[in-house]
C-alpha positions in Angstrom: 12.8 -18.0 -3.8 11.4 -18.2 -7.3 12.5 -15.5 -9.6 9.3 -14.8 -11.5 7.1 -11.7 -10.9 5.7 -11.2 -7.4 2.5 -9.2 -7.1 2.0 -7.7 -3.7 -1.5 -6.4 -3.0 -2.1 -3.6 -0.5 -5.4 -5.3 0.4 -7.2 -2.6 2.3 -6.3 0.0 -0.3 -7.9 -2.2 -2.9 -11.0 -3.3 -1.1 -11.7 0.3 0.0 -11.4 1.3 -3.7 -13.7 -1.5 -4.7 -16.2 -0.5 -2.0 -16.4 3.1 -3.2 -16.2 2.2 -6.9 -18.8 -0.5 -7.1 -22.5 0.4 -6.3 -23.6 -0.9 -2.9 -26.8 -2.0 -4.6 -24.9 -5.2 -5.5 -26.1 -7.7 -3.0 -26.0 -11.4 -2.2 -29.2 -13.5 -2.2 -29.5 -13.0 1.5 -29.3 -9.2 1.1 -25.6 -8.8 2.2 -23.9 -6.0 0.3 -21.0 -7.6 -1.7 -19.7 -4.7 -3.8 -16.2 -4.7 -2.2 -16.0 -8.5 -2.6 -17.0 -8.4 -6.2 -14.7 -5.4 -7.0 -11.7 -7.0 -5.2 -12.1 -10.2 -7.3 -12.3 -8.1 -10.5 -9.2 -6.3 -9.5 -7.3 -9.5 -9.0 -8.6 -10.8 -12.4 -7.4 -7.6 -14.1 -4.0 -7.6 -12.5 -3.4 -11.3 -13.1 -4.3 -11.0 -16.7 -2.2 -7.8 -17.3 0.9 -8.6 -15.3 1.0 -12.4 -15.3 2.6 -12.8 -11.9 4.3 -16.0 -10.7 3.0 -15.3 -7.2 0.4 -13.1 -5.6 0.3 -12.2 -1.9 -2.5 -10.2 -0.2 -0.8 -8.1 2.4 -3.0 -7.4 5.4 -3.3 -4.8 8.1 -3.1 -7.0 11.2 -2.5 -3.7 13.1 -3.7 -0.6 11.1 -2.3 1.8 13.7 0.7 0.1 15.5 1.3 1.3 19.0 5.0 1.8 18.3 4.2 4.3 15.7 1.7 6.1 17.9 4.4 6.2 20.7 6.7 8.0 18.3 3.9 10.3 17.0 0.7 10.6 18.9 -1.1 12.3 15.9 -0.6 9.2 13.8 -3.9 8.3 12.2 -5.7 9.9 15.1 -8.6 11.2 13.0 -9.4 7.7 11.9 -9.9 6.3 15.4 -13.5 5.4 16.2 -15.4 5.7 19.5 -14.3 2.2 20.5 -10.7 2.9 19.8 -10.7 1.0 16.6 -10.6 2.3 13.1 -13.5 4.6 12.5 -16.3 3.2 10.3 -16.9 5.7 7.4 -18.9 3.2 5.4 -22.2 2.8 7.3 -21.2 -0.7 8.4 -21.4 -2.1 4.9 -17.8 -2.8 4.3 -16.9 -4.5 7.6 -18.9 -7.7 7.0 -17.3 -8.1 3.6 -13.7 -8.2 4.8 -14.0 -11.8 6.1 -15.6 -12.8 2.8 -12.7 -11.3 0.9 -10.3 -13.2 3.1 -12.3 -16.4 2.5 -12.3 -15.8 -1.3 -8.5 -15.3 -1.2 -8.0 -18.6 0.6 -10.2 -20.5 -1.8 -8.2 -19.1 -4.7 -4.9 -20.1 -3.2 -3.7 -16.5 -2.6 -1.9 -16.2 0.7 -3.0 -13.5 3.1 -0.1 -12.3 5.2 -0.1 -9.9 8.2 1.9 -9.7 11.4 1.5 -8.4 14.9 2.4 -4.7 15.2 2.6 -4.3 11.5 0.6 -2.6 8.8 0.2 -4.0 5.3 2.9 -1.5 4.2 5.4 -3.2 6.5 4.5 -6.6 5.1 5.0 -5.2 1.6 8.3 -3.7 2.5 9.5 -6.9 4.0 8.3 -9.3 1.2 9.6 -7.0 -1.6 13.1 -7.4 -0.2 12.9 -11.2 0.1 11.9 -11.9 -3.5 14.6 -12.6 -6.1 12.7 -11.5 -9.1 10.7 -8.4 -10.2 8.1 -7.1 -7.7 5.0 -5.1 -8.4 3.3 -3.4 -5.5 -0.3 -2.6 -6.1 -1.6 0.3 -4.0 -3.2 3.7 -3.9 -0.9 4.8 -1.1 2.0 7.0 -2.2 4.0 6.1 1.0 5.0 2.9 -0.8 6.9 4.9 -3.4 9.8 4.5 -1.0 10.1 0.9 -2.2 10.7 1.7 -5.9 14.1 0.3 -6.9 15.0 0.1 -10.5 18.1 -2.0 -9.7 15.9 -4.7 -8.3 12.9 -4.2 -10.6 10.6 -3.1 -7.8 7.9 -0.8 -9.0 4.5 0.5 -7.8 1.3 -0.1 -9.7 -0.3 3.1 -8.4 -4.1 3.0 -8.6 -5.0 6.4 -7.1 -5.6 8.3 -10.3 -6.4 5.8 -13.1 -7.7 2.9 -11.0 -6.7 -0.7 -11.4 -7.6 -0.6 -15.1 -5.3 2.3 -15.9 -2.7 2.6 -13.2 0.5 4.6 -13.1 3.6 2.4 -13.3 5.9 4.0 -10.9 9.6 3.6 -11.4 12.4 6.1 -10.7 11.9 8.0 -14.0 8.2 8.5 -13.0 9.4 9.7 -9.6 11.8 12.2 -11.2 9.1 13.5 -13.5 6.4 13.8 -10.8 8.4 14.9 -7.8 11.9 15.8 -9.1 13.5 13.4 -6.6 14.8 9.8 -6.7 12.7 7.1 -5.0 15.5 6.6 -2.5 14.8 10.1 -1.2 11.0 9.6 -0.8 11.0 9.0 3.0 12.8 12.2 3.6 10.6 14.0 1.1 7.4 12.6 2.8 8.7 13.6 6.3 9.2 17.2 5.2 6.0 17.5 3.2 3.8 15.6 5.7 0.6 13.7 5.1 -2.6 14.9 6.8 -4.4 11.7 5.8 -2.0 9.8 8.2 -1.8 12.5 10.8 1.8 13.3 9.8 2.1 17.1 10.1 5.3 17.8 8.1 7.7 20.6 8.5 5.9 24.0 8.3 6.6 25.9 5.1 8.0 22.9 3.2 5.9 21.4 0.5 6.6 19.3 -2.6 8.6 22.0 -4.4 10.8 23.2 -1.5 11.3 19.6 -0.3 12.5 18.6 -3.8 14.8 21.6 -4.1 16.4 20.9 -0.7 16.9 17.2 -1.5 18.5 17.9 -4.8 20.9 20.4 -3.3 21.8 18.5 0.0 21.0 14.9 -0.8 19.0 13.8 2.2 17.6 15.0 5.5 20.9 14.6 7.3 22.5 16.9 4.7 19.5 19.3 5.0 19.7 19.4 8.8 23.4 20.0 8.7 22.9 22.8 6.2 20.2 24.4 8.4 22.8 24.5 11.2 25.3 26.2 8.9 24.6 29.9 8.6 26.5 30.1 5.4 24.3 27.6 3.5 21.8 28.7 0.9 18.7 27.7 3.0 16.3 30.6 3.4 15.9 32.0 6.9 12.2 30.9 7.4 12.9 27.4 6.2 16.1 27.2 8.2 14.2 28.1 11.4 11.4 25.8 10.6 13.8 22.9 10.2 15.5 23.7 13.5 12.2 24.0 15.3 11.1 20.6 13.8 14.1 18.6 14.9 12.2 16.3 17.3 9.4 15.8 14.8 11.8 14.9 12.0 13.6 12.4 14.2 10.4 10.6 15.0 8.8 10.9 11.6 11.6 9.3 9.8 10.9 6.1 11.7 7.1 6.4 11.4 7.1 7.0 7.7 9.7 4.3 6.8 8.1 0.8 6.2 9.6 -2.1 8.1 11.8 -4.6 6.3 11.6 -7.4 8.9 7.9 -7.7 9.7 7.4 -11.3 8.7 9.2 -14.5 7.7 10.1 -15.4 4.1 8.0 -18.1 2.4 7.2 -19.5 -1.0 4.1 -18.2 -2.7 4.2 -19.5 -6.3 0.7 -19.7 -7.7 -0.6 -23.2 -8.2 -3.2 -24.2 -10.8 -6.5 -24.8 -9.0 -7.8 -28.3 -9.2 -11.3 -29.0 -10.5 -12.5 -29.6 -7.0 -11.0 -26.3 -5.8 -12.6 -24.4 -8.7 -16.0 -26.0 -7.9 -15.7 -25.0 -4.2 -14.9 -21.4 -5.2 -17.8 -21.4 -7.7 -20.1 -22.5 -4.9 -18.9 -19.7 -2.7 -19.4 -17.3 -5.6 -23.0 -18.5 -6.1 -23.8 -18.2 -2.4 -22.7 -14.6 -2.3 -24.0 -13.6 -5.7 -20.8 -12.3 -7.2 -21.7 -13.4 -10.7 -19.2 -13.1 -13.6 -16.4 -11.9 -11.3 -15.9 -15.5 -10.2 -15.1 -16.7 -13.7 -13.0 -13.6 -14.5 -10.7 -14.2 -11.6 -10.4 -17.9 -12.3 -9.5 -17.1 -15.9 -7.0 -14.4 -14.8 -5.3 -16.7 -12.3 -5.1 -19.5 -14.9 -3.2 -17.1 -17.2 -0.7 -16.5 -14.3 -0.3 -20.0 -13.0 
């Protein structure tokens, strides 16, 4: 594997951000709304220019709600399920038609799009981040991926939730300590206790960020916390102690649900190659057809800086 910088894109996180951040008045000549497409390309241009990666991979949700996670926790992403059993459409049908266009644009730019059966993009990111020899930047608005932060391997998260792609938080272990008072290696256990309503993960009643951090700093991990809950002489308060005991089955399932997979796909080589004149011409024709304007030149310039 090359040892330059790898940029892993949480694709859905980014194109949803683009969709909601760029006005849907932006349309192609045929009237198709292309705000997510235009925004996604601008994001890639910004990230390429700022971080100059050796390689970029667009990680894809081939299965946004894997059955194996649902089997472990039937509430997992339940509120997102649409009438047809697929992911509910909260965007009036304007985003869906743009997703294939985003995939086509990525292919034309030479950016591999990787997914796998039974895997979410998070699982692809978890797998690829462990296969790369050099520094890894994970671009996401999803805090679940904080579990991948590893200073010893130069794996960090470019977190877009607050400042966007233009002003992201650069999440390393010091950031984790400052924000949550825990180490990144403790994040899965922290998330299991705190829960995440947006993913249908209920958490342990009565344990939020503060209590979760206190418990982890005192007992190290969930195994230590569970052992302490069973020890009547430990410092855990009675209500929290009982809540942990009552949540034993949930905790056992949630630890697997929350943890990203590390073996979701095969290793490959993704070094960015300079686009030929013909490839650039083909992409510009695509850009003209879909009316994405200056974003086309910005992304070509950004990728040229990287490659």
